[in-house]
C-alpha positions in Angstrom: 0.1 0.0 0.1 3.0 2.5 0.0 3.6 5.0 -1.2 0.0 4.5 -2.8 -2.7 4.7 -0.2 -6.6 5.3 -1.7 -9.5 2.2 -2.2 -8.0 -0.5 -0.7 -11.7 -2.2 -0.1 -14.1 -3.9 -2.4 -17.0 -1.6 -2.4 -20.9 -2.7 -2.4 -23.1 -1.5 -5.4 -26.8 -1.1 -3.8 -28.6 -1.3 -7.9 -31.8 -0.1 -6.6 -30.6 3.0 -4.4 -31.1 6.3 -6.3 -31.3 7.3 -9.2 -28.8 5.1 -11.2 -27.9 2.4 -8.2 -25.3 3.6 -5.5 -21.5 1.9 -5.3 -20.5 2.6 -1.4 -16.7 2.6 -1.3 -14.2 3.5 1.5 -11.0 6.0 0.6 -8.1 6.6 2.5 -6.2 9.9 1.7 -4.1 12.5 3.2 -3.7 16.3 3.2 0.0 17.3 4.7 0.0 15.4 7.3 -3.9 14.8 8.0 -5.2 11.1 6.5 -8.6 10.7 6.2 -10.8 7.8 5.6 -13.9 8.9 4.0 -17.6 6.6 2.8 -18.3 8.1 0.0 -21.9 7.2 -1.9 -21.5 7.8 -6.0 -24.1 7.5 -8.5 -23.7 4.1 -10.4 -24.7 6.5 -13.8 -22.7 9.3 -13.3 -20.1 9.4 -10.4 -21.9 12.5 -8.4 -21.7 12.1 -4.9 -25.1 10.9 -2.9 -26.4 11.6 0.7 -24.1 14.6 1.8 -21.1 13.0 1.0 -18.4 12.0 1.6 -18.6 11.1 5.3 -15.3 11.4 7.6 -15.0 8.7 9.3 -14.2 8.8 13.1 -15.1 7.0 16.2 -14.2 6.1 19.8 -15.4 2.9 22.1 -14.8 2.2 25.6 -11.0 0.9 26.6 -7.9 0.9 27.6 -6.3 -0.6 24.6 -3.8 1.0 21.8 -4.3 4.7 21.1 -6.7 5.0 24.1 -7.2 8.3 26.0 -9.5 8.9 28.9 -11.1 5.8 28.9 -12.2 5.3 24.9 -9.8 3.8 22.5 -10.0 6.3 19.2 -9.9 5.5 15.7 -6.6 7.2 14.2 -7.1 7.5 10.5 -3.7 6.7 9.6 -3.0 3.7 11.2 -5.9 1.7 9.9 -6.5 0.6 5.8 -9.9 -0.8 5.0 -9.5 -4.1 3.5 -12.1 -6.3 4.0 -14.9 -5.9 1.0 -17.7 -3.8 2.4 -20.9 -5.2 3.6 -24.4 -3.9 2.9 -26.7 -5.6 5.3 -30.8 -3.9 6.1 -29.7 -0.4 5.2 -26.4 -0.4 6.9 -23.1 -0.4 5.1 -20.7 -2.1 7.5 -16.5 -1.4 7.3 -14.1 -3.6 8.7 -10.7 -2.5 9.7 -7.3 -4.1 9.5 -4.0 -1.9 10.4 -2.0 0.3 7.6 1.4 -1.4 7.7 0.7 -3.5 10.6 2.5 -0.9 12.5 0.8 0.1 16.0 -0.7 1.5 18.0 -4.2 -0.1 16.1 -7.1 -2.8 17.0 -9.6 -4.3 15.6 -13.0 -2.2 14.4 -16.1 -2.8 12.5 -17.9 0.4 12.0 -21.8 0.6 10.6 -23.3 3.6 8.5 -27.2 4.4 7.3 -26.9 3.9 3.6 -28.9 7.0 2.8 -27.9 9.3 5.4 -24.3 8.1 5.9 -24.8 8.9 9.2 -22.5 6.6 11.3 -24.7 3.7 13.2 -22.3 1.3 15.3 -19.2 1.0 16.4 -17.2 -2.4 17.4 -13.9 -2.4 19.0 -13.0 -6.1 19.1 -9.7 -5.5 21.2 -10.8 -2.3 23.7 -8.5 -3.5 25.8 -5.5 -4.5 24.1 -3.7 -3.9 20.6 -4.0 -5.5 17.5 -7.1 -7.6 16.0 -7.2 -6.0 12.8 -9.9 -7.5 10.2 -7.8 -8.8 7.3 -10.6 -11.2 5.6 -8.4 -11.8 2.7 -10.0 -9.4 0.5 -12.8 -10.9 1.0 -15.5 -9.5 3.4 -18.0 -9.8 6.7 -20.2 -12.5 5.7 -24.6 -12.6 7.0 -26.9 -14.9 6.7 -30.7 -14.7 6.3 -31.2 -13.8 10.0 -29.0 -11.0 9.7 -25.8 -12.7 11.7 -23.0 -11.0 10.8 -19.6 -13.4 10.6 -15.9 -12.2 10.1 -12.6 -13.1 11.1 -10.1 -11.1 12.9 -6.5 -12.1 13.7 -3.1 -10.8 15.1 -4.9 -9.8 18.5 -4.7 -9.8 22.1 -7.7 -12.5 23.2 -9.1 -12.9 26.9 -8.8 -16.2 27.8 -9.9 -15.6 31.3 -13.8 -15.8 31.2 -16.6 -13.8 32.3 -20.1 -15.9 33.7 -21.4 -15.6 30.4 -17.9 -17.5 29.0 -16.9 -14.7 26.8 -13.2 -13.1 27.7 -13.8 -11.2 30.7 -10.9 -8.1 29.4 -13.3 -7.9 25.9 -10.5 -8.7 23.6 -11.6 -11.1 21.0 -8.3 -10.3 18.7 -7.8 -13.5 17.1 -10.8 -15.3 16.6 -14.2 -16.5 14.3 -16.5 -14.4 15.2 -20.8 -14.0 15.0 -23.2 -11.6 16.0 -26.6 -10.6 15.4 -26.3 -6.8 14.1 -26.3 -3.8 17.1 -25.7 -7.2 19.8 -22.5 -5.6 22.3 -22.4 -2.7 19.9 -21.9 0.9 21.1 -24.3 3.4 18.9 -23.1 6.9 18.9 -24.8 9.5 20.9 -24.7 12.0 18.0 -25.2 11.7 14.5 -23.7 13.1 11.2 
């Protein structure tokens, strides 16, 4: 990915959206020393930005892991690349993040954005109290079944071996695992939209 940056994940297209269909794509860019990750919704027929886009991607999640401040892990656009293909499920565009060049500090992020407003709807960090945990997916993407459950793999990160009463890692880290979860279960929802 060096020295070029840009679109590294397979976009997703909704042929029934908008006038001509909509292609959703995440692009990384740089201005001076500042990096940006942006979600674009583009008209398939003419390439025009739709729904007030692009949407800058930003997030925080409760935790003490890599790049944490004041009890929250912070998404740093310079540290991540969107490698896994985007998933469109029930009106939400899901984006999963791997690290940019596998250089710490980073943790594993999954985010959801409303497909018609581009407002962030969900945020999940799979290693909030550790490090790494990238969602690489070998250039494939998260999958979903007919009931709306999402499936993905994450790797290279901390995994809690001490289990809580629910038999989940007590430290909240799932950094080297096959994950399956219903949409929005165990996710944190943003308190503000766009």
